[in-house]
C-alpha positions, -999 to 999 in steps of 0.1 A, spaced: -283 297 93 -253 292 110 -244 259 92 -247 277 56 -229 306 67 -197 282 74 -202 268 45 -203 297 25 -178 309 42 -155 277 36 -164 284 1 -151 317 2 -116 303 17 -112 283 -9 -114 307 -42 -88 331 -16 -62 306 -14 -67 294 -52 -68 334 -60 -34 340 -41 -9 334 -72 -35 357 -94 -32 387 -78 3 382 -69 11 378 -109 -18 403 -114 -34 377 -132 -64 401 -151 -82 366 -164 -82 351 -133 -87 383 -113 -119 387 -132 -131 350 -123 -124 361 -85 -141 396 -93 -176 372 -104 -168 350 -73 -169 380 -50 -198 394 -69 -219 360 -62 -208 351 -25 -211 388 -8 -254 394 -15 -256 354 -2 -230 370 27 -252 400 37 -287 380 34 -273 355 60 -258 377 84 -291 404 85 -311 369 89 -290 364 125 -302 395 138 -340 384 157 -355 415 152 -392 396 157 -377 376 183 -389 342 166 -360 324 187 -381 329 216 -405 307 191 -377 279 178 -369 279 214 -403 268 231 -415 247 203 -381 225 198 -373 224 238 -382 188 239 -371 176 204 -335 157 202 -322 186 189 -321 205 219 -308 177 246 -274 192 249 -293 227 260 -316 206 284 -286 192 298 -267 222 302 -297 247 314 -322 225 332 -320 216 371 -298 180 377 -313 150 366 -344 168 354 -332 173 314 -351 142 301 -379 142 329 -394 170 344 -380 197 322 -398 177 291 -430 189 308 -453 195 269 -470 226 258 -502 231 277 -497 191 290 -496 178 256 -523 155 235 -528 130 269 -535 162 295 -552 193 299 -526 211 318 -489 207 324 -497 201 358 -515 171 354 -489 156 332 -459 167 361 -482 150 389 -487 116 371 -457 117 360 -436 125 389 -457 136 416 -449 174 416 -465 203 400 -423 225 396 -425 212 362 -436 240 340 -413 266 367 -382 241 364 -387 244 322 -389 281 320 -358 290 340 -342 268 314 -358 279 285 -351 321 297 -314 312 304 -309 292 268 -327 323 253 -299 346 266 -276 320 250 -288 315 216 -293 360 213 -255 363 224 -242 337 204 -265 352 173 -251 387 180 -220 381 184 -218 356 150 -237 388 131 -215 409 142 -188 390 127 -204 384 100 -209 424 92 -175 425 96 -163 399 71 -192 417 44 -175 450 49 -145 431 41 -157 415 10 -163 449 -2 -131 467 0 -115 434 -17 -142 437 -48 -135 475 -51 -95 471 -49 -99 441 -78 -120 464 -98 -92 493 -96 -62 464 -102 -81 449 -129 -90 491 -145 -126 497 -148 -128 498 -186 -124 455 -184 -148 456 -154 -176 473 -179 -164 450 -207 -165 423 -183 -202 428 -172 -212 437 -205 -205 403 -217 -216 385 -191 -252 394 -180 -264 361 -182 -240 353 -153 -252 386 -137 -283 374 -138 -282 344 -124 -284 351 -91 -315 367 -86 -331 351 -110 -326 317 -96 -332 333 -63 -368 348 -71 -375 312 -87 -367 295 -53 -382 319 -28 -414 319 -49 -415 283 -54 -414 281 -8 -435 306 -5 -458 290 -27 -457 250 -24 -434 241 5 -453 228 38 -429 239 59 -435 281 45 -457 298 71 -469 319 42 -474 289 17 -512 284 44 -512 322 51 -538 346 34 -543 359 1 -528 394 20 -490 384 13 -497 352 -4 -494 365 -35 -458 377 -32 -450 341 -37 -464 343 -74 -451 379 -79 -413 362 -75 -424 336 -102 -431 367 -127 -397 385 -114 -381 352 -121 -392 350 -157 -386 384 -164 -350 381 -152 -345 348 -172 -358 370 -205 -339 397 -193 -304 372 -190 -315 360 -226 -313 393 -241 -281 405 -223 -268 369 -239 -285 380 -276 -269 415 -270 -232 399 -259 -229 369 -286 -236 382 -319 -219 413 -334 -232 439 -357 -219 436 -393 -243 454 -409 -274 479 -404 -300 451 -403 -277 438 -375 -274 469 -363 -315 476 -357 -322 441 -343 -293 453 -318 -304 484 -313 -347 465 -308 -327 442 -281 -317 468 -259 -350 485 -257 -368 455 -250 -336 450 -225 -340 477 -204 -381 478 -209 -379 442 -189 -355 454 -168 -378 482 -152 -403 456 -151 -386 433 -131 -380 463 -109 -413 473 -101 -421 439 -93 -397 437 -70 -402 468 -54 -436 456 -48 -426 425 -33 -405 446 -10 -427 469 -1 -458 444 9 -432 424 26 -413 451 47 -453 468 53 -466 433 70 -432 425 86 -433 459 104 -470 454 111 -472 487 93 -504 463 83 -510 438 102 -520 401 91 -555 389 100 -556 348 108 -587 337 114 -585 302 137 -583 284 108 -553 301 102 -536 300 127 -538 260 135 -531 252 98 -503 270 96 -492 264 131 -491 225 116 -476 228 89 -447 250 105 -442 230 140 -411 210 129 -406 199 170 -433 178 175 -454 206 199 -481 204 181 -516 185 192 -551 176 170 -533 180 135 -555 157 121 -587 170 141 -617 175 121 -623 209 135 -598 232 121 -600 255 151 -587 229 178 -557 219 157 -527 230 175 -536 249 201 -498 252 215 -489 279 192 -508 316 195 -517 338 172 -489 363 183 -462 331 178 -474 322 144 -473 360 133 -440 360 147 -428 334 125 -450 346 87 -430 383 99 -392 367 97 -402 350 67 -413 385 52 -383 403 66 -360 378 48 -384 387 16 -373 423 25 -338 423 25 -335 394 -8 -359 418 -25 -336 451 -17 -307 425 -26 -324 418 -59 -332 453 -64 -294 467 -65 -291 435 -90 -312 449 -111 -306 488 -112 -266 476 -114 -272 457 -147 -294 480 -162 -271 511 -158 -239 493 -164 -252 473 -197 -286 485 -216 -282 523 -219 -242 515 -222 -252 496 -249 -276 515 -262 -250 548 -261 -228 526 -283 -248 512 -306 -255 553 -316 -219 555 -320 -214 529 -338 -188 516 -307 -204 480 -306 -175 461 -308 -154 477 -279 -189 472 -258 -189 433 -267 -155 429 -256 -157 394 -237 -128 391 -209 -142 358 -195 
């Protein structure tokens, strides 16, 4: 996640450097383009910053099950006792595939029984480091989001509100591209990605993936209606009637989209906060654990008996991963809700008003 934040921040830095001359010369066209770049980057950055705050302590799960992977080599060298980073400190959970307990593994390989204690102490120290690192980066990220929002507010004042509203009205597809693509990608991940815990979860939460795809479809229809409203002028009474129908359809589709987003948000929040706990059978727990384990800590994933799959992952750990995904889902739907509500309010109602006043030409002014 930190790598993604670094990439987004790098893109933002390049955009700001390129925009210095635009702001200095009060270039309205360039300022409008910068405004749209901020409209895209700010929601993405908010989502990434919120993801840094580990409400469900999934970092504990990640450290525990990725501990013996190459990714953690430097961490083990840093926190394990001397000369144990690639030895006693790498004791597999529950002894791994060839041993029944961790002590058996330790006795067989090192003629000792202190491997579990060595690994446990190192894990605790590494978790402290990770939580401190994530929290500091989250605070810095939150400050950056605040600065970006202040920058956007000042920029809109420079551009002037009429031009800002006209640009939003003329570029509805651009306004809706982020929630549209976001709903489609998240829906596909929740339904089809092997690494998604919700892809293997029960119907209590899995239907959110279907709802995301429905929301992506309604966002797409709304974007097409917005393009129609902006692209074709009113030249006669028939055009005005067509536009009026399109406006009403646009408002209806946005209301339908907002309803779907609110349903996803409510479900994600309820299950994320354990208001209604997710119930997992032994078979589901094993299937999800085998699908999300990327640290090679699972055993028996190809066992014919589903309940014996990946005993290294407890039901609580699997639930933490599911709840974290649902927390991120709730965050994204909140962002999409704000975007959809703003789009419906600033465009649909305003266009309907201008149609009644026969001033559709003013609303369809294209700045970009």
